[in-house]
TIKETOR-979384 format. One record per residue: residue in one letter; x, y, z of N, C-alpha, C in turn. Coordinates in Angstrom, 2 decimals. Layout:
<atoms>
{atom "A"; {X; Y; Z}; {X; Y; Z}; {X; Y; Z}}
...
</atoms>
This chain:
<atoms>
{atom "M"; {-19.43; -19.59; -2.21}; {-18.17; -20.23; -1.93}; {-17.00; -19.29; -2.24}}
{atom "T"; {-17.10; -18.52; -3.32}; {-16.04; -17.59; -3.69}; {-15.88; -16.50; -2.64}}
{atom "F"; {-16.99; -16.00; -2.11}; {-16.92; -14.97; -1.08}; {-16.24; -15.50; 0.17}}
{atom "L"; {-16.57; -16.72; 0.57}; {-15.96; -17.32; 1.75}; {-14.46; -17.49; 1.56}}
{atom "L"; {-14.05; -17.90; 0.38}; {-12.62; -18.05; 0.09}; {-11.91; -16.70; 0.12}}
{atom "A"; {-12.52; -15.68; -0.47}; {-11.93; -14.34; -0.47}; {-11.84; -13.78; 0.95}}
{atom "L"; {-12.87; -14.00; 1.75}; {-12.86; -13.53; 3.13}; {-11.79; -14.24; 3.95}}
{atom "T"; {-11.65; -15.53; 3.76}; {-10.61; -16.29; 4.46}; {-9.22; -15.79; 4.08}}
{atom "L"; {-9.00; -15.55; 2.80}; {-7.71; -15.04; 2.34}; {-7.43; -13.66; 2.91}}
{atom "F"; {-8.45; -12.81; 2.98}; {-8.29; -11.47; 3.54}; {-7.92; -11.53; 5.01}}
{atom "V"; {-8.59; -12.39; 5.78}; {-8.30; -12.49; 7.21}; {-6.90; -13.04; 7.44}}
{atom "L"; {-6.50; -14.04; 6.65}; {-5.14; -14.57; 6.78}; {-4.09; -13.51; 6.44}}
{atom "A"; {-4.32; -12.73; 5.39}; {-3.40; -11.66; 5.03}; {-3.34; -10.60; 6.12}}
{atom "L"; {-4.47; -10.32; 6.75}; {-4.52; -9.35; 7.84}; {-3.66; -9.81; 9.01}}
{atom "F"; {-3.84; -11.06; 9.43}; {-3.05; -11.59; 10.54}; {-1.57; -11.66; 10.20}}
{atom "L"; {-1.25; -12.06; 8.98}; {0.14; -12.13; 8.56}; {0.78; -10.73; 8.55}}
{atom "G"; {0.06; -9.74; 8.07}; {0.57; -8.37; 8.06}; {0.81; -7.83; 9.45}}
{atom "I"; {-0.10; -8.10; 10.35}; {0.06; -7.64; 11.73}; {1.27; -8.31; 12.37}}
{atom "E"; {1.42; -9.61; 12.18}; {2.57; -10.32; 12.74}; {3.88; -9.81; 12.16}}
{atom "L"; {3.90; -9.55; 10.87}; {5.12; -9.08; 10.22}; {5.52; -7.70; 10.73}}
{atom "I"; {4.58; -6.78; 10.80}; {4.89; -5.42; 11.21}; {5.30; -5.35; 12.68}}
{atom "T"; {4.68; -6.16; 13.54}; {5.05; -6.11; 14.96}; {6.42; -6.72; 15.23}}
{atom "K"; {6.92; -7.55; 14.34}; {8.23; -8.18; 14.53}; {9.39; -7.36; 13.96}}
{atom "V"; {9.07; -6.29; 13.22}; {10.12; -5.46; 12.62}; {10.62; -4.46; 13.66}}
{atom "P"; {11.94; -4.36; 13.85}; {12.47; -3.37; 14.81}; {12.17; -1.94; 14.34}}
{atom "P"; {12.01; -1.00; 15.27}; {11.67; 0.38; 14.90}; {12.68; 1.03; 13.95}}
{atom "T"; {13.94; 0.62; 14.01}; {14.93; 1.23; 13.12}; {14.74; 0.84; 11.67}}
{atom "L"; {13.98; -0.20; 11.42}; {13.75; -0.64; 10.04}; {12.39; -0.22; 9.49}}
{atom "H"; {11.58; 0.48; 10.25}; {10.25; 0.85; 9.76}; {10.32; 1.76; 8.54}}
{atom "T"; {11.20; 2.77; 8.57}; {11.28; 3.69; 7.44}; {11.80; 3.01; 6.18}}
{atom "P"; {12.87; 2.22; 6.23}; {13.28; 1.50; 5.01}; {12.22; 0.52; 4.52}}
{atom "L"; {11.49; -0.10; 5.46}; {10.42; -1.01; 5.05}; {9.32; -0.26; 4.34}}
{atom "M"; {9.02; 0.94; 4.81}; {8.00; 1.76; 4.15}; {8.47; 2.18; 2.76}}
{atom "S"; {9.74; 2.47; 2.62}; {10.27; 2.84; 1.31}; {10.15; 1.67; 0.34}}
{atom "G"; {10.42; 0.47; 0.83}; {10.31; -0.70; -0.03}; {8.88; -1.04; -0.39}}
{atom "S"; {7.96; -0.71; 0.48}; {6.56; -1.02; 0.18}; {5.95; -0.07; -0.84}}
{atom "N"; {6.66; 1.00; -1.20}; {6.15; 1.88; -2.25}; {5.99; 1.16; -3.57}}
{atom "A"; {6.86; 0.22; -3.87}; {6.75; -0.54; -5.11}; {5.46; -1.36; -5.12}}
{atom "I"; {5.13; -1.96; -3.99}; {3.90; -2.74; -3.90}; {2.68; -1.83; -4.03}}
{atom "S"; {2.73; -0.67; -3.40}; {1.61; 0.27; -3.51}; {1.49; 0.78; -4.94}}
{atom "G"; {2.61; 0.93; -5.63}; {2.55; 1.34; -7.02}; {1.86; 0.31; -7.89}}
{atom "I"; {2.13; -0.95; -7.63}; {1.45; -2.03; -8.37}; {-0.04; -2.03; -8.05}}
{atom "S"; {-0.38; -1.83; -6.78}; {-1.80; -1.74; -6.39}; {-2.48; -0.55; -7.07}}
{atom "L"; {-1.74; 0.54; -7.18}; {-2.29; 1.74; -7.82}; {-2.58; 1.47; -9.29}}
{atom "I"; {-1.68; 0.80; -9.98}; {-1.90; 0.49; -11.40}; {-3.10; -0.43; -11.56}}
{atom "G"; {-3.21; -1.45; -10.71}; {-4.37; -2.35; -10.78}; {-5.67; -1.63; -10.49}}
{atom "A"; {-5.66; -0.73; -9.51}; {-6.87; 0.03; -9.19}; {-7.25; 0.98; -10.32}}
{atom "L"; {-6.25; 1.58; -10.96}; {-6.54; 2.46; -12.10}; {-7.15; 1.68; -13.26}}
{atom "L"; {-6.61; 0.51; -13.52}; {-7.16; -0.31; -14.60}; {-8.59; -0.75; -14.29}}
{atom "T"; {-8.85; -1.08; -13.04}; {-10.20; -1.50; -12.66}; {-11.16; -0.33; -12.67}}
{atom "A"; {-10.73; 0.83; -12.19}; {-11.61; 2.00; -12.17}; {-11.95; 2.47; -13.57}}
{atom "G"; {-11.03; 2.31; -14.51}; {-11.27; 2.77; -15.87}; {-12.01; 1.78; -16.74}}
{atom "G"; {-12.22; 0.57; -16.23}; {-12.89; -0.46; -17.02}; {-14.40; -0.31; -17.00}}
{atom "D"; {-15.04; -1.11; -17.82}; {-16.50; -1.09; -17.91}; {-17.06; -2.15; -16.96}}
{atom "H"; {-17.20; -1.76; -15.66}; {-17.64; -2.68; -14.62}; {-18.90; -2.13; -13.97}}
{atom "A"; {-19.38; -2.87; -12.98}; {-20.55; -2.42; -12.21}; {-20.18; -1.18; -11.39}}
{atom "T"; {-21.19; -0.47; -10.95}; {-20.98; 0.77; -10.21}; {-20.21; 0.53; -8.91}}
{atom "L"; {-20.54; -0.53; -8.18}; {-19.86; -0.83; -6.92}; {-18.37; -1.10; -7.17}}
{atom "T"; {-18.06; -1.82; -8.22}; {-16.66; -2.10; -8.55}; {-15.91; -0.82; -8.87}}
{atom "T"; {-16.51; 0.06; -9.60}; {-15.87; 1.32; -9.95}; {-15.65; 2.19; -8.72}}
{atom "V"; {-16.62; 2.24; -7.83}; {-16.49; 3.04; -6.61}; {-15.38; 2.47; -5.72}}
{atom "L"; {-15.35; 1.16; -5.54}; {-14.31; 0.54; -4.72}; {-12.93; 0.73; -5.36}}
{atom "A"; {-12.87; 0.67; -6.69}; {-11.60; 0.90; -7.37}; {-11.14; 2.35; -7.19}}
{atom "F"; {-12.07; 3.29; -7.22}; {-11.72; 4.69; -6.99}; {-11.17; 4.90; -5.58}}
{atom "V"; {-11.81; 4.26; -4.59}; {-11.32; 4.35; -3.21}; {-9.92; 3.74; -3.12}}
{atom "A"; {-9.70; 2.63; -3.83}; {-8.38; 2.00; -3.83}; {-7.34; 2.92; -4.47}}
{atom "V"; {-7.72; 3.64; -5.53}; {-6.80; 4.58; -6.17}; {-6.41; 5.68; -5.19}}
{atom "V"; {-7.39; 6.22; -4.50}; {-7.12; 7.30; -3.54}; {-6.20; 6.82; -2.42}}
{atom "L"; {-6.51; 5.67; -1.83}; {-5.71; 5.17; -0.71}; {-4.30; 4.78; -1.15}}
{atom "A"; {-4.17; 4.14; -2.30}; {-2.83; 3.76; -2.79}; {-2.01; 5.00; -3.13}}
{atom "T"; {-2.66; 6.04; -3.67}; {-1.94; 7.27; -3.98}; {-1.44; 7.94; -2.70}}
{atom "I"; {-2.28; 7.98; -1.68}; {-1.85; 8.55; -0.40}; {-0.66; 7.77; 0.16}}
{atom "N"; {-0.72; 6.45; 0.04}; {0.37; 5.62; 0.56}; {1.66; 5.85; -0.21}}
{atom "V"; {1.59; 5.93; -1.53}; {2.79; 6.13; -2.33}; {3.40; 7.51; -2.06}}
{atom "V"; {2.57; 8.54; -2.06}; {3.08; 9.90; -1.83}; {3.66; 10.02; -0.42}}
{atom "G"; {2.96; 9.48; 0.57}; {3.48; 9.52; 1.94}; {4.79; 8.77; 2.07}}
{atom "G"; {4.90; 7.64; 1.40}; {6.14; 6.88; 1.44}; {7.30; 7.63; 0.82}}
{atom "F"; {7.03; 8.30; -0.31}; {8.09; 9.08; -0.94}; {8.49; 10.27; -0.09}}
{atom "L"; {7.54; 10.91; 0.59}; {7.87; 12.04; 1.46}; {8.72; 11.59; 2.64}}
{atom "V"; {8.36; 10.46; 3.23}; {9.15; 9.94; 4.36}; {10.54; 9.54; 3.89}}
{atom "T"; {10.63; 8.91; 2.72}; {11.93; 8.52; 2.19}; {12.79; 9.75; 1.91}}
{atom "H"; {12.19; 10.78; 1.33}; {12.93; 12.02; 1.04}; {13.46; 12.65; 2.34}}
{atom "R"; {12.62; 12.65; 3.36}; {13.04; 13.21; 4.65}; {14.15; 12.36; 5.26}}
{atom "M"; {14.02; 11.04; 5.14}; {15.05; 10.15; 5.71}; {16.38; 10.35; 4.99}}
{atom "L"; {16.36; 10.44; 3.68}; {17.58; 10.66; 2.93}; {18.19; 12.04; 3.20}}
{atom "G"; {17.33; 13.02; 3.50}; {17.82; 14.34; 3.85}; {18.58; 14.37; 5.16}}
{atom "M"; {18.29; 13.42; 6.02}; {19.01; 13.35; 7.29}; {20.46; 12.93; 7.08}}
{atom "F"; {20.75; 12.26; 5.98}; {22.10; 11.78; 5.73}; {22.91; 12.69; 4.82}}
{atom "S"; {22.30; 13.73; 4.27}; {23.03; 14.62; 3.37}; {23.80; 15.66; 4.19}}
{atom "K"; {24.79; 16.26; 3.55}; {25.59; 17.28; 4.24}; {24.79; 18.58; 4.35}}
{atom "R"; {24.97; 19.24; 5.45}; {24.28; 20.53; 5.67}; {24.99; 21.61; 4.88}}
{atom "R"; {24.25; 22.57; 4.40}; {24.84; 23.68; 3.62}; {25.19; 24.83; 4.53}}
</atoms>
């Protein structure tokens, strides 16, 4: 029963995410990505805590994958934000 509930929640979150992203105008994609860095940072902290805990091997492996993916997302978001902010600075 718990697996079915988790799967249902995952599918609903997937559909909600797709609907949300497709409704955002292209001019707001970069600021939206900048704002999502905070959420990815929270995911990264949770994944680090799970990976460092005394859990089953599958849990540790999935937590490690989550750490890698969240780190890529946070770093990519900061790079895009830095580039976006550089577009508004004065040229030397």
